[in-house]
C-alpha positions as CSV (number, residue, x, y, z in Angstrom):
1,X,-18.1,32.8,-4.0
2,X,-18.3,29.1,-4.5
3,X,-16.4,26.7,-2.3
4,X,-13.5,24.8,-4.0
5,X,-14.2,21.2,-4.9
6,X,-12.0,18.6,-3.5
7,X,-10.6,16.1,-5.9
8,X,-10.8,12.5,-4.9
9,X,-8.8,9.9,-6.7
10,X,-9.7,6.3,-6.2
11,X,-7.0,3.7,-6.4
12,X,-7.4,0.9,-8.8
13,X,-7.2,-2.4,-6.9
14,X,-5.1,-5.0,-8.7
15,X,-1.8,-6.7,-8.2
16,X,1.2,-4.4,-7.8
17,X,4.9,-4.9,-7.5
18,X,6.0,-4.0,-4.0
19,X,8.2,-1.1,-5.2
20,X,5.4,0.1,-7.5
21,X,2.9,0.1,-4.6
22,X,5.5,1.7,-2.2
23,X,6.2,4.5,-4.7
24,X,2.5,5.3,-4.8
25,X,2.5,5.9,-1.1
26,X,5.9,7.8,-1.1
27,X,6.4,9.3,-4.6
28,X,9.0,11.8,-3.6
29,X,11.7,9.5,-2.3
30,X,13.8,6.7,-3.9
31,X,12.2,3.3,-4.3
32,X,14.2,1.6,-1.5
33,X,13.1,4.3,1.0
34,X,9.5,4.1,-0.2
35,X,9.6,0.3,0.3
36,X,11.0,0.7,3.8
37,X,8.3,3.2,4.7
38,X,5.5,1.0,3.4
39,X,6.9,-2.1,5.1
40,X,7.1,-0.1,8.4
41,X,3.5,1.0,8.0
42,X,2.4,-2.6,7.3
43,X,4.2,-3.8,10.4
44,X,2.8,-1.0,12.6
45,X,-0.8,-1.7,11.8
46,X,-2.1,-4.4,14.2
47,X,-2.8,-7.7,12.5
48,X,-2.1,-6.5,9.0
49,X,1.1,-8.6,8.5
50,X,-0.7,-11.6,9.8
51,X,-3.6,-11.1,7.4
52,X,-1.2,-10.7,4.5
53,X,0.7,-13.9,5.5
54,X,-2.6,-15.8,5.6
55,X,-3.2,-14.5,2.0
56,X,0.1,-16.0,0.8
57,X,2.5,-13.1,1.4
58,X,6.0,-13.7,2.6
59,X,9.0,-11.4,3.1
60,X,10.5,-12.9,-0.1
61,X,7.6,-11.9,-2.3
62,X,8.2,-9.2,-4.9
63,X,4.5,-8.4,-5.5
64,X,1.2,-8.1,-3.8
65,X,-2.0,-9.8,-5.1
66,X,-5.2,-7.7,-5.6
67,X,-6.6,-9.2,-2.3
68,X,-3.5,-8.1,-0.4
69,X,-3.5,-4.6,-1.9
70,X,-7.2,-4.3,-0.9
71,X,-6.3,-5.3,2.7
72,X,-3.4,-2.8,2.8
73,X,-5.6,0.0,1.5
74,X,-8.4,-0.9,4.0
75,X,-5.9,-0.7,6.9
76,X,-3.5,2.2,6.0
77,X,-5.6,4.1,3.5
78,X,-5.2,5.0,-0.1
79,X,-1.9,6.5,-1.3
């Protein structure tokens, strides 16, 4: 019997709204909860928040640039 194939889905790297990106990581919860979870993951990864701030991110931003999304995915993985 043949082994089952694993599906791999590659995320498209481009700018995302923060809620849009958060919902990709936590699709089964409300958007506010998804955002809190993503924000927590960002703060827990050593140096990630500093990297994002150097790329122009601030807590008041409502979106991530493609470079910031790439860095997030490099650190915490694809959704």
